[in-house]
Backbone as CSV, one residue per row, in Angstrom:
resi,resn,N_x,N_y,N_z,CA_x,CA_y,CA_z,C_x,C_y,C_z
1,MET,0.850,-1.179,0.000,0.000,0.000,0.000,0.890,1.234,0.000
2,TRP,0.527,2.226,-0.750,1.279,3.474,-0.873,0.994,4.373,0.318
3,ALA,2.042,4.757,1.034,1.888,5.660,2.184,2.209,7.070,1.723
4,PHE,1.263,7.948,1.877,1.417,9.333,1.427,1.360,10.235,2.647
5,SER,2.483,10.845,2.983,2.488,11.685,4.185,1.876,13.041,3.887
6,ALA,1.266,13.621,4.893,0.633,14.936,4.744,1.665,16.002,4.418
7,ILE,2.855,15.906,4.999,3.899,16.908,4.746,4.363,16.826,3.306
8,THR,4.614,15.629,2.815,5.027,15.466,1.429,3.938,15.972,0.499
9,GLY,2.707,15.635,0.795,1.589,16.100,-0.022,1.473,17.605,-0.026
10,GLN,1.664,18.221,1.134,1.571,19.675,1.234,2.689,20.331,0.433
11,LYS,3.912,19.813,0.548,5.036,20.378,-0.201,4.828,20.198,-1.698
12,GLU,4.291,19.071,-2.073,4.021,18.800,-3.476,2.988,19.787,-4.017
13,GLU,1.929,20.032,-3.247,0.905,20.994,-3.652,1.482,22.397,-3.760
14,GLU,2.328,22.776,-2.800,2.949,24.101,-2.840,3.826,24.250,-4.075
15,ALA,4.597,23.213,-4.397,5.446,23.253,-5.588,4.591,23.355,-6.851
16,ALA,3.491,22.607,-6.883,2.587,22.662,-8.036,1.953,24.043,-8.157
17,ASP,1.505,24.609,-7.028,0.907,25.944,-7.044,1.900,26.986,-7.532
18,LEU,3.134,26.889,-7.077,4.174,27.831,-7.475,4.445,27.731,-8.970
19,PHE,4.571,26.508,-9.472,4.812,26.307,-10.896,3.636,26.817,-11.728
20,MET,2.410,26.519,-11.289,1.225,26.979,-12.024,1.155,28.500,-12.052
21,ALA,1.488,29.151,-10.939,1.477,30.616,-10.898,2.494,31.186,-11.877
22,LYS,3.685,30.588,-11.932,4.711,31.065,-12.873,4.247,30.906,-14.312
23,MET,3.645,29.774,-14.632,3.151,29.542,-15.988,1.997,30.496,-16.317
24,ALA,1.151,30.759,-15.341,0.037,31.689,-15.557,0.559,33.097,-15.820
25,ILE,1.580,33.519,-15.080,2.169,34.847,-15.289,2.744,34.943,-16.697
26,LEU,3.464,33.912,-17.131,4.006,33.913,-18.493,2.891,34.000,-19.530
27,SER,1.813,33.281,-19.302,0.686,33.304,-20.230,0.040,34.684,-20.293
28,VAL,-0.130,35.322,-19.139,-0.704,36.673,-19.110,0.213,37.640,-19.851
29,GLN,1.520,37.522,-19.635,2.470,38.406,-20.315,2.408,38.220,-21.826
30,LYS,2.327,36.975,-22.290,2.228,36.704,-23.725,0.924,37.252,-24.295
31,THR,-0.161,37.061,-23.577,-1.455,37.568,-24.030,-1.444,39.085,-24.091
32,GLU,-0.849,39.701,-23.081,-0.731,41.156,-23.038,0.035,41.658,-24.266
33,GLN,1.160,41.029,-24.581,1.965,41.435,-25.738,1.199,41.230,-27.048
34,ARG,0.490,40.104,-27.144,-0.300,39.838,-28.353,-1.385,40.887,-28.530
35,LEU,-2.075,41.231,-27.449,-3.132,42.243,-27.532,-2.565,43.606,-27.909
36,LEU,-1.402,43.927,-27.388,-0.782,45.212,-27.718,-0.398,45.272,-29.194
37,ARG,0.015,44.135,-29.760,0.433,44.100,-31.164,-0.736,44.009,-32.131
38,THR,-1.750,43.233,-31.792,-2.748,42.857,-32.797,-4.188,43.129,-32.414
39,SER,-4.431,43.918,-31.404,-5.805,44.099,-30.948,-6.660,44.769,-32.017
40,THR,-7.733,44.072,-32.390,-8.701,44.641,-33.324,-9.968,45.043,-32.582
41,GLU,-9.934,44.903,-31.267,-11.109,45.192,-30.446,-11.126,46.637,-29.970
42,ASN,-10.257,47.462,-30.539,-10.195,48.880,-30.182,-9.940,49.068,-28.686
43,LEU,-9.029,48.256,-28.158,-8.680,48.347,-26.744,-7.560,49.362,-26.553
44,ASP,-7.655,50.117,-25.497,-6.637,51.099,-25.152,-5.402,50.373,-24.618
45,ASN,-4.226,50.720,-25.146,-2.986,50.076,-24.700,-2.764,50.239,-23.203
46,GLU,-3.111,51.405,-22.671,-2.935,51.641,-21.240,-3.827,50.698,-20.428
47,LEU,-5.049,50.484,-20.901,-5.965,49.564,-20.222,-5.412,48.140,-20.246
48,ILE,-4.867,47.735,-21.382,-4.275,46.400,-21.496,-3.136,46.248,-20.493
49,MET,-2.253,47.244,-20.440,-1.096,47.187,-19.538,-1.532,47.186,-18.068
50,GLU,-2.484,48.053,-17.719,-2.953,48.126,-16.328,-3.595,46.819,-15.889
51,THR,-4.441,46.271,-16.752,-5.139,45.035,-16.408,-4.156,43.875,-16.287
52,GLY,-3.243,43.781,-17.236,-2.224,42.733,-17.168,-1.378,42.844,-15.913
53,ALA,-0.975,44.073,-15.586,-0.153,44.293,-14.390,-0.915,43.921,-13.121
54,ARG,-2.200,44.237,-13.087,-3.005,43.919,-11.906,-3.114,42.399,-11.728
55,VAL,-3.399,41.699,-12.816,-3.527,40.243,-12.742,-2.190,39.613,-12.340
56,ILE,-1.105,40.076,-12.949,0.220,39.553,-12.606,0.556,39.877,-11.158
57,GLY,0.176,41.058,-10.701,0.411,41.431,-9.306,-0.273,40.483,-8.347
58,TYR,-1.523,40.111,-8.657,-2.238,39.145,-7.820,-1.484,37.818,-7.783
59,MET,-1.037,37.399,-8.948,-0.351,36.110,-9.024,0.990,36.144,-8.310
60,ARG,1.704,37.242,-8.425,3.006,37.337,-7.752,2.830,37.340,-6.242
61,ARG,1.809,38.055,-5.768,1.545,38.028,-4.326,1.187,36.607,-3.907
62,SER,0.395,35.955,-4.734,0.016,34.577,-4.456,1.255,33.689,-4.438
63,GLU,2.135,33.887,-5.409,3.374,33.119,-5.506,4.249,33.346,-4.274
64,ASP,4.407,34.593,-3.856,5.208,34.917,-2.673,4.602,34.292,-1.426
65,ASP,3.287,34.409,-1.307,2.622,33.872,-0.126,2.734,32.353,-0.070
66,MET,2.628,31.712,-1.227,2.712,30.258,-1.234,4.108,29.804,-0.843
67,SER,5.109,30.540,-1.266,6.455,30.125,-0.904,6.697,30.338,0.581
68,GLU,5.919,31.212,1.205,6.018,31.422,2.647,4.968,30.612,3.398
69,ASN,4.148,29.886,2.647,3.087,29.061,3.226,2.113,29.891,4.057
70,ASP,1.692,31.027,3.513,0.743,31.883,4.225,-0.308,32.365,3.242
71,ASN,-1.487,31.776,3.298,-2.554,32.139,2.367,-3.497,33.194,2.920
72,SER,-3.271,33.673,4.139,-4.193,34.635,4.735,-4.229,35.939,3.950
73,TYR,-3.094,36.352,3.398,-3.043,37.588,2.614,-3.890,37.458,1.354
74,ILE,-3.782,36.323,0.693,-4.566,36.080,-0.516,-6.051,36.094,-0.183
75,CYS,-6.420,35.412,0.893,-7.826,35.348,1.291,-8.359,36.726,1.640
76,SER,-7.559,37.521,2.339,-7.982,38.879,2.691,-8.172,39.719,1.444
77,GLY,-7.241,39.607,0.499,-7.350,40.363,-0.748,-8.564,39.958,-1.553
78,ALA,-8.821,38.663,-1.632,-9.980,38.168,-2.374,-11.274,38.634,-1.720
79,LYS,-11.313,38.591,-0.391,-12.508,39.037,0.333,-12.728,40.532,0.125
80,LEU,-11.657,41.299,0.172,-11.749,42.739,-0.038,-12.220,43.057,-1.456
81,GLU,-11.665,42.347,-2.437,-12.079,42.553,-3.823,-13.555,42.212,-4.001
82,ARG,-13.996,41.128,-3.395,-15.409,40.739,-3.466,-16.291,41.819,-2.842
83,THR,-15.852,42.388,-1.714,-16.606,43.457,-1.051,-16.750,44.666,-1.963
84,PHE,-15.643,45.064,-2.607,-15.695,46.206,-3.526,-16.588,45.905,-4.731
85,ASN,-16.468,44.693,-5.277,-17.301,44.322,-6.422,-18.780,44.348,-6.068
86,LEU,-19.120,43.853,-4.882,-20.524,43.875,-4.451,-21.016,45.300,-4.231
87,ALA,-20.176,46.162,-3.677,-20.561,47.565,-3.480,-20.823,48.234,-4.827
88,ALA,-19.953,47.982,-5.795,-20.134,48.560,-7.129,-21.397,48.018,-7.786
89,LEU,-21.631,46.729,-7.642,-22.817,46.115,-8.218,-24.087,46.689,-7.601
90,ASN,-24.102,46.857,-6.286,-25.276,47.425,-5.619,-25.512,48.869,-6.036
91,ALA,-24.442,49.615,-6.266,-24.587,50.993,-6.746,-25.176,51.006,-8.154
92,ARG,-24.737,50.079,-8.988,-25.288,49.988,-10.344,-26.772,49.628,-10.296
93,ARG,-27.115,48.705,-9.408,-28.518,48.294,-9.271,-29.378,49.483,-8.815
94,ALA,-28.898,50.228,-7.823,-29.641,51.400,-7.338,-29.785,52.439,-8.446
95,ALA,-28.730,52.617,-9.236,-28.764,53.613,-10.311,-29.796,53.260,-11.377
96,ILE,-29.874,51.975,-11.759,-30.836,51.604,-12.797,-32.265,51.749,-12.289
97,TYR,-32.493,51.463,-11.003,-33.829,51.664,-10.442,-34.175,53.157,-10.380
98,GLN,-33.199,53.993,-10.084,-33.434,55.443,-10.099,-33.778,55.908,-11.509
99,MET,-33.050,55.391,-12.495,-33.337,55.763,-13.882,-34.746,55.332,-14.281
100,ARG,-35.174,54.160,-13.827,-36.525,53.701,-14.152,-37.555,54.575,-13.454
101,ALA,-37.288,54.962,-12.207,-38.218,55.827,-11.471,-38.386,57.171,-12.175
102,ARG,-37.319,57.647,-12.813,-37.389,58.911,-13.568,-37.846,58.680,-15.003
103,GLN,-38.206,57.448,-15.320,-38.676,57.033,-16.643,-37.645,57.299,-17.738
104,GLU,-36.376,57.105,-17.387,-35.294,57.269,-18.357,-34.984,55.962,-19.082
105,VAL,-35.476,54.849,-18.545,-35.332,53.549,-19.203,-36.670,52.827,-19.138
106,SER,-36.871,51.919,-20.095,-38.123,51.158,-20.142,-38.083,49.990,-19.161
107,ASP,-39.255,49.387,-18.954,-39.333,48.195,-18.106,-38.473,47.064,-18.677
108,GLU,-38.461,46.947,-20.008,-37.674,45.895,-20.651,-36.182,46.082,-20.386
109,THR,-35.706,47.320,-20.516,-34.290,47.605,-20.257,-33.959,47.345,-18.797
110,LEU,-34.841,47.784,-17.910,-34.646,47.537,-16.477,-34.531,46.035,-16.211
111,ALA,-35.466,45.262,-16.749,-35.472,43.816,-16.517,-34.197,43.164,-17.046
112,LYS,-33.760,43.575,-18.230,-32.551,43.003,-18.823,-31.330,43.310,-17.967
113,ILE,-31.181,44.564,-17.567,-30.006,44.965,-16.786,-30.031,44.340,-15.396
114,VAL,-31.186,44.322,-14.757,-31.285,43.711,-13.426,-30.960,42.218,-13.511
115,SER,-31.408,41.563,-14.564,-31.089,40.148,-14.751,-29.576,39.947,-14.878
116,GLU,-28.912,40.804,-15.655,-27.453,40.730,-15.798,-26.759,40.976,-14.457
117,LEU,-27.269,41.943,-13.700,-26.689,42.232,-12.386,-26.882,41.056,-11.434
118,ASP,-28.030,40.391,-11.535,-28.281,39.216,-10.698,-27.268,38.106,-10.994
119,VAL,-26.981,37.904,-12.277,-25.995,36.887,-12.662,-24.619,37.255,-12.111
120,LEU,-24.235,38.518,-12.267,-22.948,38.970,-11.733,-22.871,38.783,-10.224
121,GLU,-23.954,39.118,-9.549,-23.979,38.976,-8.095,-23.810,37.509,-7.693
122,THR,-24.469,36.630,-8.417,-24.341,35.201,-8.138,-22.899,34.741,-8.328
123,LEU,-22.266,35.194,-9.405,-20.870,34.827,-9.652,-19.956,35.338,-8.542
124,ILE,-20.182,36.570,-8.116,-19.358,37.150,-7.047,-19.565,36.384,-5.750
125,MET,-20.809,36.103,-5.426,-21.109,35.405,-4.174,-20.591,33.965,-4.198
126,ASP,-20.640,33.321,-5.368,-20.169,31.940,-5.476,-18.655,31.834,-5.414
127,SER,-17.954,32.958,-5.568,-16.488,32.914,-5.551,-15.927,32.875,-4.141
128,ARG,-16.771,32.728,-3.142,-16.319,32.677,-1.740,-15.571,31.455,-1.440
């Protein structure tokens, strides 16, 4: 029977997480460069660079934390990001209801946007 120690398993997972983070960073960098060279989606180069840097920053923090075996920073950051996303989503929801109250949008537009916001909220809440 194969004996698998918890310590060996934990170190193996940490090594795998570290390697995956490095590969993900390389992939983001390649995608960023490709978008800067060939974007036909009329994307702003500054937006591409900022978004790529933010994603890489998350991964690097994750990589650093994993090498120190401390995931509390990652969890705090994810929780904080979720809080901000929910606040923004709730503000958008309040704004569309205000627009409907002022008759600036139709019932159909309200229903469509609220439905989209509901889906986003579900995705944010499920990411816990």
